[in-house]
C-alpha atoms as one frame of an Amber mdcrd trajectory, in Angstrom:
protein
 121.064 270.170  15.437 120.899 266.791  17.135 123.448 264.441  15.573 121.252
 261.355  15.976 118.580 263.086  13.904 121.175 264.024  11.274 122.381 260.404
  11.069 118.836 259.096  10.618 118.039 261.583   7.845 121.246 260.759   5.966
 120.772 256.970   5.954 119.155 256.796   2.463 122.120 258.629   0.912 125.005
 256.644   2.402 126.188 253.040   2.329 127.748 253.281   5.796 127.234 255.609
   8.757 129.295 258.708   9.391 131.553 259.009  12.424 130.567 261.073  15.493
 133.138 263.709  14.434 131.607 263.993  10.963 128.110 264.308  12.416 129.337
 267.016  14.800 130.856 268.879  11.849 127.555 268.771   9.987 125.726 270.071
  13.076 128.158 272.996  13.407 127.848 273.693   9.679 124.035 273.821   9.882
 124.186 276.257  12.811 126.546 278.547  10.882 124.443 278.287   7.729 121.273
 279.332   9.522 123.022 282.149  11.393 124.564 283.599   8.218 121.385 282.999
   6.231 119.650 285.588   8.401 122.053 288.221   6.963 122.825 287.050   3.422
 120.871 284.792   1.092 122.707 281.460   1.209 119.812 279.045   0.782 116.054
 279.228   0.359 115.735 276.051   2.415 115.176 277.025   6.042 114.006 273.868
   7.820 116.861 271.872   9.355 115.569 268.491   8.193 115.376 269.741   4.604
 118.860 271.229   4.846 120.154 267.808   5.863 118.402 265.820   3.138 118.497
 268.236   0.201 121.923 269.769   0.752 123.989 267.338   2.820 122.253 264.184
   1.602 122.768 264.967  -2.073 126.348 266.134  -1.506 127.300 263.065   0.527
 125.654 260.846  -2.092 128.126 262.370  -4.544 130.998 261.827  -2.089 130.021
 258.192  -1.666 130.268 257.583  -5.410 133.496 259.503  -5.884 135.300 258.138
  -2.845 133.750 254.720  -2.414 136.606 253.117  -0.469 135.937 254.947   2.801
 138.483 252.917   4.772 141.332 253.949   2.435 140.719 257.713   2.247 144.134
 258.666   3.575 145.754 256.793   0.669 143.683 258.341  -2.138 145.429 259.400
  -5.309 144.381 261.015  -8.534 141.488 259.215 -10.234 141.986 256.711 -12.989
 139.416 255.735 -15.611 136.501 253.795 -14.147 137.241 250.126 -13.782 134.911
 248.122 -16.058 134.672 245.531 -13.287 132.948 248.037 -10.967 129.258 247.508
 -10.420 127.017 250.077 -12.074 126.732 253.230  -9.988 129.874 252.764  -7.925
 131.630 255.681  -9.632 135.219 256.206 -10.733 137.898 254.166  -9.032 140.528
 255.946  -6.947 143.713 253.963  -6.457 145.906 253.869  -3.382 149.015 255.954
  -3.856 151.092 258.934  -2.899 148.748 261.882  -2.628 145.028 262.622  -2.190
 143.021 263.901  -5.162 142.744 267.594  -5.901 139.062 268.524  -5.949 137.690
 271.795  -7.333 134.103 272.966  -6.947 132.673 275.658  -9.239 130.074 278.124
  -7.979 130.241 276.854  -4.414 127.595 279.216  -2.984 126.760 277.987   0.509
 129.278 275.152   0.185 127.415 272.268  -1.422 128.631 269.779  -2.498 132.227
 270.865  -1.782 132.317 271.120   2.012 130.420 267.857   2.625 132.968 266.196
   0.292 135.665 267.448   2.675 133.718 266.148   5.673 133.390 262.737   4.009
 136.954 262.583   2.663 139.008 264.931   4.891 142.320 264.311   3.141 141.308
 265.682  -0.247 142.874 268.959  -1.387 139.829 271.155  -1.930 139.437 274.390
  -3.899 136.146 276.285  -3.946 135.432 278.928  -6.591 132.808 281.464  -5.507
 132.739 284.945  -7.060 130.373 286.445  -4.462 132.621 287.876  -1.750 130.072
 287.519   1.066 129.476 283.869   0.217 133.242 283.324  -0.026 133.586 284.807
   3.470 130.984 282.317   4.708 132.871 279.412   3.128 136.076 280.514   4.862
 134.224 280.790   8.166 132.912 277.216   7.883 136.379 275.949   6.944 137.820
 277.619  10.061 135.055 276.367  12.337 135.485 272.788  11.121 139.316 273.098
  11.331 139.809 272.004   7.731 143.280 271.908   6.224 144.294 271.824   2.536
 141.373 274.026   1.525 141.349 277.168  -0.605 138.486 279.567  -1.379 138.946
 281.619  -4.564 136.629 284.619  -4.852 136.702 284.947  -8.648 134.685 283.826
 -11.637 135.460 280.340 -12.919 136.245 281.731 -16.366 139.101 283.818 -14.962
 140.525 280.902 -12.992 140.337 278.654 -16.070 142.164 281.233 -18.202 145.146
 281.229 -15.846 145.357 277.391 -15.962 146.776 277.478 -12.442 144.255 275.242
 -10.686 143.899 271.983 -12.607 142.092 269.380 -10.533 141.656 265.623 -10.552
 137.950 266.052  -9.788 135.728 269.022 -10.701 132.214 269.261  -9.240 129.151
 271.306 -10.181 125.784 271.743  -8.480 123.080 274.345  -9.057 125.303 276.753
 -10.993 123.954 279.554 -13.162 124.474 279.298 -16.929 125.080 275.555 -16.617
 125.702 274.913 -20.320 128.111 277.866 -20.580 130.142 276.800 -17.550 130.635
 273.183 -18.680 133.589 273.955 -21.015 135.216 275.918 -18.178 134.834 272.886
 -15.925 136.618 270.696 -18.478 139.383 273.302 -18.837 140.008 273.004 -15.090
 140.436 269.216 -15.258 143.860 267.591 -15.064 144.709 264.741 -17.479 142.563
 261.681 -16.685 140.333 263.969 -14.630 136.747 263.337 -13.547 133.770 265.712
 -13.773 130.864 265.090 -11.394 127.633 267.076 -11.753 124.446 267.082  -9.714
 121.679 268.148 -12.088 118.078 267.510 -13.120 117.094 264.979 -15.754 116.092
 267.893 -17.998 119.735 269.049 -18.030 121.192 265.702 -19.106 121.125 266.488
 -22.865 123.409 269.483 -22.233 126.219 267.116 -21.254 126.438 266.031 -24.909
 128.412 269.180 -25.731 131.365 267.722 -23.798 132.645 265.387 -26.490 135.961
 264.917 -24.672 134.257 263.115 -21.777 132.895 259.599 -21.451 129.841 259.505
 -19.188 128.680 256.726 -16.916 124.936 256.061 -16.718 123.273 258.701 -14.566
 122.528 257.742 -10.958 119.244 258.904  -9.442 119.540 260.802  -6.170 117.479
 259.223  -3.353 114.229 260.968  -2.371 114.078 262.941  -5.626 112.099 262.401
  -8.812 114.280 264.625 -10.993 117.767 264.942  -9.452 120.602 262.809 -10.836
 124.356 262.418 -10.433 126.360 262.219 -13.660 130.050 261.326 -13.634 132.257
 261.685 -16.701 135.945 261.146 -17.277 138.344 262.360 -19.948 138.519 259.755
 -22.708
């Protein structure tokens, strides 16, 4: 897909443009997604423009709010509690320090939002949990094609990974997972101390977040070009 077209479609979701390398990575990703989608069901969205706005746009909107200091990505550390001085909607603060945050995505499917997070913030340590082996194979193929490092695809159920307590993360993400309310406690179990949970959901799902009494939630942020989609970010209190 033409990178200039990708850049134009992503403008409403970002506060600054992506680099030519990042746009090339998205173009390669789209080509792989459409090629694999002809064999296995990765996404019901077939038109390239819609893939960019609904999948990449929403995912990069999340990345923008998690990793707001784009110029300091190589110095990212584990997240701290949101700074009360931050303007509403800016998301949790990440301080400059020794190592990048560990990010874990549950039910990664075709890779959203996890792989766009890696495109946006290449130095994060990323783990994707996807129990479907064919989809996990696709995720590994994209990671190879985009020459990602510090990335791990786990082809297991999130419940099993949480039981082992071997993959605690600074940031856990969720988008379009089945049994959303049931998986929320597993997401919290996978969080490290002072961790952050970021979910892309509909407004109808917001009341379900109330079951997570251990988290403090920021006001939801509406996703551009959607009437019902929101980003909710919570941190361990």
